[in-house]
N, C-alpha and C positions, 0 to 999 in steps of 0.2 A: 504494500500500500504506500509506503514511503517513496518507493521508486516512481509510482504513478503520480504522486503529489509533486515530486521534483520535476518530472517531465511536464506536468501541467503548468507548473510555475515557469519553467523555461519556455514553454509554448506561449504562455501569456506575455512573458517578457519580450519574446521575439515579435509577437503581434504588436505590442506597444511600441517597440523600437521601429518596426516597419511603418506603423502609422505616423510616428514622429518624422521619419525620413520622408514619407509622402507629403506631410504637411510642410516640411522645410523645402521640398522640391517645388511645391505649389507657391510658397512664399517667394522662393528664388525667381520663379517665372514671372510672378507679379511685379517684383522689384525691377527685374530687367525691362519689362514692358513700360513701367513708369519712368525709368531712367531714359529709355530710348525716346519716349514722348517728350520728356523734359529737354533732352539734348536737341531734338528736332525743333522745338519751340525756340530755344536759345539761338540755334543756327539761323532760323528764319528771321529773327530780330536783328541779326548781325548783317543781313543783306549781302551775303557772300555770293560771288559769281560762280557759275557752273564751270566745269572743266572745258566745255565746248566754247563758252564765251571767252575764257582766258586764252585758249589756243587761238581763237580768231583775232583777239586783240594783239597777241604776240606776233602773229603773222603780219598784221597791219603795221606794227612797230618795226619789224624787220624790213619790210618793204620801204617804209618811210626813211629809215636809216640808209638803206642802199641808194635811194633817190637823192638824199641829202649829200651823200659822199660823191655821187656822180655830178651833182650840181656844183659842189665845191671844186671838183677837178676841172669842170668847164670854166668856172670863174677864174681859177688860177691860170689856166691856159690863155684865157682872154686877157688877163692882166699882163701876162708875160708877152703876149703878142703886142699889146698896146704899148708897153714900156719899150720893147725893141723897135717899134715903129717910131716912137717919139725920139729915141736916141739917134736914129738914122735920119731924122729930119722929115720923115714922111708924116704929114699931118692927116692923111686919109685914114679912116677907120672902116674897115670892111666888116663891121659887126652886123651880122644877120642872125637873130636868134632862131634856133631850130625849133620845130614843133615838139612839144613833149611827147615822148613815146607812150603809147597806151599799153600798159603791162597787165 
């Protein structure tokens, strides 16, 4: 009889522990859901851009930098041409701006 009582006691303890683990598992899931919702709310308030928007802006910036570098090179070449023309006494300036290329 003592053996059956001990087995029943262990069975009851195992059921109690199992129930506690299930309760903690449900609590964990609930906390994760609440934290996820809270983080989504905070991120929405921060007005962050999406990865696609960031990549598009980065591409625009890269193109603008390349165009600026090309224009700086053109200005430098024109200034060099103008200064060499002035040194040789040639007062004519054959400056004809080219049309910007559509990229």
